[in-house]
N, C-alpha and C positions, 0 to 999 in steps of 0.2 A: 494484439497478442493476448487473447483472453484464455485463461486456464479453465478448462472445463472440469467440473467436479471439485473446484476449490471452494471449501466451506469456510466462509469468513468467521462464522460463530465459533467453529472448532479452532480456527487460527487464534482468535482472541483468547479462548480458553487455554490453549497450549502455551501461548506467549505469557499469559499471566502466571502460569505455573513455572515456566522457565525463569521468569524475572522475580519469582517469589512475591508477586503483587496480589494483594487481597482485593479482588474485584467484587464489590457488593452487588447483590442481585438487582437492586434498584437502579444501578448504573449500567449494567451489562448491555441492555438493549440499545442504549444511546452510544456506547462504545462500539458495538457491532455496526450500527448505522453509520457512524463516522468512518469506520474502516471500509465500509461499502463505498462511501463517497471517495475516499482516498484511492481505493482500487480503481474506480471509474476514471478518475483524473490520471492516475498512473498509466492505465491502458491507453488513454488518449495520447499522452506524451510519448509513450513507447511505440505507438503505431505511426508516428510521424516519420516519413522517410528522410534520410540524410544521404547526400551524395558521398560516394566512396572517397573522393579527394578532399573532403573537409578535414581540417586539422583541429585538434583540441587547443583551446586557448589556455596558456599558462596562467593568465590573470584575467578575471572578469572585470571589464570596465564598461559601465552602462553609458 
């Protein structure tokens, strides 16, 4: 489930403004790169098919 046209750099900029977070220029590229990695992992997890009959576990027990 990849979102076409989603700009991670713009997302980081907007979230920093929303959270009133001062994001220094020397850190911005690294923050954007980390969000790109997070996005790739989230896309992988969200694309995993689950059967309709699966139930949500009320408590996670490894």
